[in-house]
C-alpha positions as CSV (number, residue, x, y, z in Angstrom):
1,M,0.0,0.0,0.0
2,F,2.8,2.3,0.9
3,E,4.7,1.5,-2.3
4,M,1.6,2.3,-4.4
5,F,1.3,5.6,-2.6
6,Q,5.0,6.4,-3.5
7,L,4.4,5.5,-7.1
8,R,1.5,7.9,-7.4
9,I,3.6,10.7,-5.7
10,S,6.4,10.0,-8.2
11,K,4.1,10.3,-11.2
12,F,2.6,13.5,-9.8
13,L,6.1,15.0,-9.3
14,Y,7.1,14.0,-12.8
15,I,4.1,15.8,-14.3
16,I,4.8,18.9,-12.2
17,C,8.4,18.9,-13.4
18,A,7.4,18.5,-17.0
19,C,5.0,21.4,-16.7
20,L,7.7,23.6,-15.2
21,M,10.2,22.6,-17.9
22,L,7.6,23.5,-20.6
23,Q,7.1,26.9,-19.0
24,A,10.9,27.4,-19.0
25,C,11.0,26.7,-22.7
26,G,9.5,29.9,-23.7
27,G,6.1,30.4,-22.1
28,G,3.4,28.8,-24.1
29,M,5.6,27.5,-26.9
30,D,3.9,25.2,-29.4
31,M,5.1,23.2,-32.4
32,G,4.7,26.1,-34.7
33,S,6.6,28.6,-32.6
34,A,9.2,25.9,-31.8
35,R,9.8,25.3,-35.5
36,L,10.1,29.0,-36.1
37,A,12.7,29.3,-33.3
38,Y,14.6,26.3,-34.8
39,D,14.6,27.8,-38.2
40,N,16.0,31.0,-36.7
41,G,18.9,29.1,-35.1
42,D,17.5,29.4,-31.5
43,Y,18.3,25.8,-30.8
44,G,18.8,26.2,-27.0
45,S,15.2,27.4,-26.6
46,V,13.6,24.4,-28.3
47,L,15.8,21.5,-27.2
48,N,14.0,20.9,-23.9
49,Y,10.6,21.6,-25.5
50,Y,11.2,18.9,-28.1
51,R,12.5,16.5,-25.4
52,E,9.4,16.9,-23.3
53,Q,7.0,16.7,-26.3
54,A,8.8,13.5,-27.3
55,L,8.2,12.0,-23.9
56,Q,4.5,12.7,-24.4
57,G,4.5,10.8,-27.7
58,S,4.9,13.6,-30.3
59,R,6.2,12.1,-33.5
60,E,7.2,15.5,-34.8
61,A,9.2,16.2,-31.7
62,E,11.0,12.9,-32.1
63,Y,11.8,13.8,-35.7
64,M,13.1,17.3,-34.8
65,L,15.3,15.8,-32.1
66,G,16.7,13.5,-34.8
67,L,17.3,16.5,-37.0
68,M,19.2,18.3,-34.2
69,Y,21.4,15.3,-33.5
70,E,22.1,14.8,-37.2
71,N,23.2,18.4,-37.7
72,G,24.7,19.2,-34.3
73,H,22.1,21.9,-33.7
74,G,22.1,22.6,-29.9
75,V,23.6,19.2,-29.2
76,G,26.8,17.3,-30.3
77,L,26.7,15.6,-33.7
78,N,25.5,12.1,-33.1
79,K,24.3,10.0,-36.1
80,T,23.3,7.1,-33.9
81,E,21.2,9.2,-31.7
82,A,19.6,10.9,-34.7
83,M,18.7,7.5,-36.3
84,K,17.2,6.4,-33.0
85,H,14.8,9.4,-32.8
86,Y,14.0,9.1,-36.6
87,A,13.1,5.4,-36.0
88,I,10.7,6.2,-33.2
89,S,9.0,8.9,-35.2
90,A,8.9,6.7,-38.4
91,E,7.2,3.9,-36.5
92,M,4.5,6.4,-35.6
93,G,4.0,7.0,-39.3
94,Y,5.6,10.4,-39.6
95,T,6.6,10.8,-43.3
96,P,9.6,13.2,-42.9
97,A,11.1,10.8,-40.3
98,E,10.5,7.8,-42.7
99,V,12.4,9.6,-45.4
100,A,15.2,10.7,-43.0
101,L,15.6,7.2,-41.6
102,A,15.6,5.7,-45.1
103,T,18.1,8.2,-46.3
104,G,20.3,7.3,-43.3
105,Y,20.0,3.6,-44.2
106,F,20.8,4.3,-47.8
107,S,24.0,6.2,-46.9
108,E,25.0,3.2,-44.8
109,K,24.3,0.9,-47.7
110,N,21.5,-0.7,-45.7
111,Y,19.4,-0.9,-48.9
112,E,16.8,-3.2,-47.5
113,G,16.0,-0.9,-44.6
114,A,16.0,2.1,-47.0
115,L,13.6,0.3,-49.3
116,E,11.2,-0.4,-46.5
117,Y,10.9,3.2,-45.2
118,F,11.1,4.9,-48.6
119,S,8.2,2.6,-49.7
120,R,6.2,3.8,-46.7
121,A,6.8,7.5,-47.5
122,A,6.4,7.3,-51.3
123,P,2.5,6.9,-51.3
124,E,2.4,10.2,-49.4
125,G,3.8,11.9,-52.4
126,E,7.2,12.5,-50.9
127,A,9.5,13.4,-53.8
128,N,12.8,12.2,-52.2
129,A,11.3,8.9,-51.4
130,N,10.2,8.4,-55.0
131,Y,13.6,9.5,-56.3
132,Y,15.5,7.1,-54.1
133,L,13.2,4.2,-54.9
134,G,14.0,4.9,-58.5
135,V,17.7,4.7,-57.7
136,I,17.2,1.5,-55.8
137,Y,15.3,-0.3,-58.6
138,Q,17.4,1.2,-61.3
139,N,20.6,-0.3,-59.7
140,G,19.2,-3.3,-58.0
141,F,20.1,-2.1,-54.5
142,G,18.5,-4.4,-51.9
143,A,16.0,-5.5,-54.5
144,S,15.9,-7.1,-58.0
145,R,16.6,-4.5,-60.7
146,N,13.3,-3.3,-62.1
147,I,13.8,-0.6,-64.7
148,R,10.1,-0.1,-65.3
149,L,9.5,0.6,-61.6
150,A,12.6,2.9,-61.6
151,V,11.2,5.0,-64.4
152,N,7.8,5.2,-62.7
153,Y,9.3,6.4,-59.5
154,F,11.6,8.9,-61.2
155,R,8.5,10.3,-63.0
156,E,6.6,10.6,-59.8
157,A,9.5,12.6,-58.2
158,S,10.0,14.6,-61.4
159,A,6.4,15.7,-61.5
160,K,7.2,17.4,-58.1
161,N,10.2,19.2,-59.6
162,H,12.8,16.9,-58.1
163,A,15.9,17.9,-60.0
164,E,17.8,14.7,-59.3
165,A,15.0,12.6,-60.7
166,Q,14.7,14.9,-63.7
167,Y,18.4,14.5,-64.4
168,A,18.2,10.7,-64.0
169,L,15.3,10.6,-66.5
170,S,17.3,12.8,-68.9
171,Q,20.1,10.3,-68.9
172,M,17.7,7.4,-69.4
173,Y,16.1,9.1,-72.4
174,E,19.5,9.9,-73.8
175,E,20.6,6.2,-73.5
176,G,17.3,4.5,-74.1
177,D,17.5,2.8,-70.7
178,G,14.0,1.6,-69.8
179,V,12.4,4.1,-72.1
180,T,12.3,4.8,-75.8
181,R,15.4,6.8,-76.7
182,S,14.5,10.4,-77.3
183,S,16.9,13.3,-77.6
184,V,14.0,15.7,-77.4
185,E,12.7,14.3,-74.1
186,A,16.3,13.9,-72.8
187,Q,16.9,17.6,-73.4
188,R,13.5,18.6,-72.0
189,M,14.2,16.8,-68.7
190,L,17.8,18.1,-68.7
191,L,16.5,21.7,-68.9
192,L,14.0,21.1,-66.1
193,A,16.8,19.6,-63.9
194,A,19.0,22.6,-64.7
195,E,16.3,25.1,-63.9
196,N,15.6,23.3,-60.6
197,G,19.2,23.8,-59.6
198,K,20.9,20.5,-60.5
199,A,24.5,21.5,-61.0
200,E,25.5,18.6,-63.2
201,A,22.5,19.3,-65.4
202,Q,23.5,22.9,-65.7
203,F,27.0,21.9,-66.8
204,R,25.7,19.3,-69.3
205,L,23.3,21.8,-70.7
206,A,26.0,24.4,-71.1
207,T,28.2,22.0,-72.9
208,L,25.5,21.0,-75.3
209,I,24.8,24.6,-76.1
210,A,28.5,25.4,-76.5
211,N,28.8,22.5,-79.0
212,D,25.7,23.6,-81.0
213,E,23.9,20.4,-80.1
214,L,20.7,22.2,-79.0
215,I,18.3,24.5,-80.9
216,E,19.1,27.1,-78.2
217,V,22.7,28.0,-79.2
218,G,25.2,30.7,-78.4
219,M,28.1,31.0,-76.0
220,E,26.3,33.7,-74.0
221,K,23.7,31.1,-72.9
222,A,26.3,28.5,-72.4
223,V,28.4,30.7,-70.2
224,N,25.3,31.5,-68.1
225,W,24.7,27.8,-67.4
226,Y,28.4,27.2,-66.8
227,E,28.4,30.0,-64.3
228,R,25.4,28.7,-62.4
229,A,27.0,25.3,-62.2
230,A,30.3,26.8,-61.2
231,D,28.7,28.7,-58.3
232,Q,27.5,25.3,-57.1
233,G,31.1,23.9,-57.0
234,I,31.3,22.0,-60.3
235,V,35.0,22.3,-61.0
236,K,34.9,21.7,-64.7
237,A,32.3,24.5,-65.0
238,Q,34.5,26.8,-62.9
239,Y,37.4,26.2,-65.4
240,R,35.2,26.7,-68.5
241,V,33.6,29.9,-67.2
242,A,37.0,31.2,-66.3
243,N,38.2,30.6,-69.9
244,A,35.1,32.4,-71.2
245,Y,35.8,35.5,-69.1
246,R,39.5,35.4,-69.9
247,N,38.9,35.2,-73.7
248,G,35.7,37.2,-73.8
249,E,33.7,34.3,-75.3
250,G,29.9,34.9,-74.8
251,V,30.7,37.6,-72.2
252,T,32.6,40.8,-71.9
253,Q,36.2,40.0,-71.1
254,D,36.7,40.2,-67.4
255,L,40.1,39.1,-66.0
256,V,38.9,39.6,-62.4
257,K,36.1,37.1,-62.9
258,A,38.4,34.8,-64.8
259,F,40.8,35.0,-61.8
260,K,38.0,34.2,-59.4
261,Y,36.9,31.1,-61.2
262,Y,40.4,29.8,-62.0
263,K,41.2,30.1,-58.3
264,L,38.2,28.1,-57.3
265,A,39.0,25.4,-59.7
266,A,42.7,25.5,-59.0
267,E,42.1,25.1,-55.2
268,A,40.0,22.1,-56.1
269,G,43.0,20.6,-57.9
270,H,42.2,21.3,-61.5
271,A,45.6,21.2,-63.2
272,D,44.7,23.4,-66.2
273,A,43.1,26.0,-63.9
274,Q,46.2,26.0,-61.8
275,Y,48.3,26.6,-64.8
276,N,46.1,29.5,-66.1
277,L,46.0,31.0,-62.6
278,G,49.8,30.9,-62.7
279,N,49.6,32.8,-66.0
280,L,47.4,35.5,-64.5
281,Y,49.8,36.0,-61.6
282,R,52.7,36.1,-64.0
283,Q,51.4,38.6,-66.5
284,D,51.7,42.4,-65.8
285,D,48.0,43.5,-66.0
286,D,46.0,46.1,-64.0
287,S,43.3,43.5,-63.4
288,V,45.4,41.1,-61.4
289,K,48.4,42.1,-59.3
290,R,51.6,40.5,-60.6
291,D,53.0,38.0,-58.1
292,L,55.8,35.8,-59.5
293,D,55.9,33.7,-56.2
294,E,52.2,32.9,-56.6
295,A,52.8,32.2,-60.3
296,M,55.5,29.7,-59.5
297,R,53.4,28.1,-56.7
298,W,50.5,27.4,-59.0
299,Y,52.8,26.3,-61.9
300,R,54.3,23.8,-59.6
301,A,50.9,22.5,-58.4
302,S,49.9,22.0,-62.0
303,A,53.3,20.6,-63.0
304,E,53.1,18.0,-60.3
305,Q,50.0,16.8,-62.1
306,N,52.1,16.4,-65.3
307,N,50.8,19.5,-67.0
308,R,53.5,19.9,-69.6
309,D,52.8,23.6,-70.2
310,A,53.3,24.3,-66.5
311,Q,56.5,22.3,-66.5
312,Y,57.8,24.3,-69.5
313,D,56.9,27.7,-67.9
314,I,58.8,26.7,-64.7
315,A,61.8,25.8,-66.9
316,S,61.6,29.1,-68.7
317,M,61.5,31.1,-65.5
318,Y,64.6,29.3,-64.2
319,Y,66.3,29.7,-67.6
320,I,65.9,33.5,-67.6
321,G,65.8,34.0,-63.9
322,L,62.3,35.4,-63.7
323,G,61.1,35.5,-60.1
324,V,63.7,32.9,-59.2
325,R,67.5,32.7,-59.3
326,E,68.7,31.9,-62.8
327,D,69.5,28.1,-62.8
328,V,70.1,26.4,-66.1
329,K,70.4,23.0,-64.5
330,E,67.0,23.3,-62.8
331,A,65.6,24.7,-66.1
332,T,67.0,21.7,-67.9
333,R,65.4,19.3,-65.4
334,W,62.0,20.9,-66.1
335,F,62.5,21.2,-69.8
336,H,63.1,17.5,-69.8
337,K,59.8,16.8,-68.0
338,A,57.9,18.9,-70.5
339,A,59.8,17.6,-73.5
340,E,59.2,14.0,-72.6
341,Q,55.5,14.8,-72.7
342,G,55.9,16.2,-76.2
343,H,56.2,20.0,-75.5
344,P,57.7,21.2,-78.8
345,I,59.4,24.4,-77.4
346,A,60.9,22.5,-74.5
347,Q,62.3,20.0,-77.0
348,Y,63.8,22.8,-79.0
349,F,65.4,24.4,-75.9
350,L,66.9,21.0,-74.9
351,G,68.4,20.8,-78.3
352,N,70.0,24.2,-77.7
353,I,71.2,23.3,-74.3
354,Y,72.9,20.0,-75.4
355,R,74.3,21.6,-78.5
356,T,75.9,24.5,-76.7
357,G,76.6,22.8,-73.3
358,Q,74.6,25.2,-71.1
359,G,74.9,23.6,-67.7
360,V,75.5,20.2,-69.2
361,V,78.3,18.4,-71.1
362,I,77.9,19.1,-74.9
363,N,76.1,16.2,-76.4
364,E,75.5,16.7,-80.1
365,P,73.6,13.4,-80.8
366,E,71.3,14.3,-77.9
367,A,70.8,17.8,-79.3
368,L,70.0,16.3,-82.7
369,R,67.5,14.0,-81.2
370,W,65.6,16.8,-79.5
371,Y,65.7,19.1,-82.5
372,H,64.2,16.3,-84.6
373,L,61.3,15.9,-82.2
374,A,60.7,19.6,-82.2
375,A,61.1,19.9,-85.9
376,E,58.5,17.2,-86.5
377,Q,56.1,19.4,-84.6
378,N,56.8,22.2,-87.0
379,I,59.1,24.4,-84.9
380,P,60.9,26.4,-87.6
381,E,63.9,27.2,-85.4
382,A,64.5,23.6,-84.7
383,Q,64.1,22.8,-88.4
384,N,66.7,25.5,-89.2
385,N,69.1,24.1,-86.6
386,L,68.8,20.6,-88.0
387,G,69.8,22.1,-91.3
388,Y,73.0,23.4,-89.8
389,M,73.8,20.2,-87.9
390,Y,73.4,18.0,-91.0
391,S,75.4,20.4,-93.1
392,N,78.2,20.5,-90.6
393,G,78.0,16.8,-89.5
394,Q,77.3,17.7,-85.8
395,G,76.0,14.6,-83.9
396,T,75.7,12.8,-87.2
397,E,77.4,12.4,-90.6
398,K,77.2,15.3,-93.0
399,N,74.1,15.0,-95.2
400,Y,73.4,17.9,-97.6
401,L,70.2,16.4,-98.7
402,L,68.7,16.4,-95.2
403,S,70.2,19.8,-94.5
404,H,68.7,21.3,-97.6
405,M,65.3,19.6,-96.8
406,W,65.2,21.0,-93.3
407,F,66.3,24.5,-94.4
408,S,63.5,24.4,-97.0
409,I,60.9,23.3,-94.5
410,S,62.0,26.0,-92.0
411,L,61.8,28.6,-94.8
412,T,58.3,27.5,-95.7
413,N,57.4,28.1,-92.0
414,E,58.6,31.7,-92.5
415,N,61.9,31.4,-90.8
416,L,63.8,33.7,-93.2
417,A,67.2,32.9,-91.5
418,A,67.1,29.6,-93.4
419,Q,67.2,31.3,-96.8
420,S,70.9,32.4,-96.9
421,A,72.0,29.1,-95.3
422,R,70.2,27.2,-98.0
423,Q,71.6,29.4,-100.7
424,F,75.2,28.8,-99.4
425,L,74.5,25.1,-99.2
426,E,73.3,24.9,-102.8
427,S,76.8,26.0,-103.9
428,E,78.1,22.7,-102.6
429,M,75.4,20.6,-104.2
430,T,74.7,19.3,-107.7
431,R,71.4,20.3,-109.5
432,E,70.2,16.7,-109.1
433,Q,70.8,16.8,-105.3
434,I,69.0,20.1,-105.0
435,E,66.0,18.8,-106.8
436,Q,66.0,15.6,-104.7
437,A,66.2,17.6,-101.5
438,R,63.3,19.8,-102.7
439,E,61.3,16.7,-103.4
440,M,62.0,15.4,-99.9
441,A,60.8,18.7,-98.4
442,R,57.6,18.7,-100.5
443,N,56.9,15.1,-99.4
444,W,57.4,16.0,-95.8
445,L,55.1,19.0,-96.0
446,E,52.4,17.1,-97.8
447,E,52.5,14.3,-95.2
448,H,52.3,16.7,-92.3
449,E,49.4,18.6,-93.9
450,R,47.4,15.3,-94.0
451,Q,48.1,14.6,-90.3
């Protein structure tokens, strides 16, 4: 009898404490005002309120507690605690909690659990639930692959302007995956996804417009979509919109904006953006303050990703002592890196370095080899130097035919210095040899025009 009396007193005290805590939470706070306070970032004011409401069986309060633990709002980040509150709310049939719980399961690759709770939420018209069910059935995650169901779920979500679902449908129409292939429908869904903020769709749409693959054409429209995607962190879009502003393609040239987007892409690790950012720092322009240290820093970042242009520019800066101490050996090291990746000017410079012995032992066969590689890429100075080396027998046996051929090719490429050298050489050649050398040059030029 005494124990029963104690239990009643305990329950009474619990109710009194709960009422006092509710009063402390803001004097007459209800779910509406609590949500407003939450949305305004006043997490401390609502935490106890939601806890008390959850104790009284509020499914919305349980969901909100889950949200707070998931995002660390007013409490420490705790995914396990968040999932616990979502599960309680979901079992009471609260659709947002079903979606949140299913999304958590999906991220943990618990596809069976995700399928169960997304399936509960989808009939309520929840767009995210329909989208994820589409993903599950499209890929066979936790269920047999069923492309027909996937299309239906994507369409349900798409009808509610779900950008991810619209983008997925666009890809399916483009590839004919589960639907009749249709470029018109693919582009329609792509445009919807882009307009609803899907960054990848914006980038894809911009690329199609830039490549004249849509009725709606023009670089101005392409740049607009690239910029929208860039502002959402799509690195390739940041690089392309930077190029547009640098070159004035579809927009008024604006090096400040070009710098902004190159920097974003460069910081994300885009090698070409790092190289172009280095160029902006290197040039002397009112729009971007020259900073050779920063130029070298970004060239190095790009060069470490095997960007041959960046490797060449590092070499050239060491070669002439621009922003760094002149160092031919260091320049040679970087020229090698660029030349081995086919950079024609780097190959030409290596030819010069090995022919004249700048910081290295003179090595005429090696000079000849690098000149040949550069000459094959139509560098007229390399072609001219090959003419001299063959005429003098440097690094190889004398060969007037090849010498005359390379002088002729260099002259065709408007290197007038080759003209007097070829005239002098002809005084040492027979008419037949001269005609044969000219025929060799014509054949070389015709072959390279076809390539």
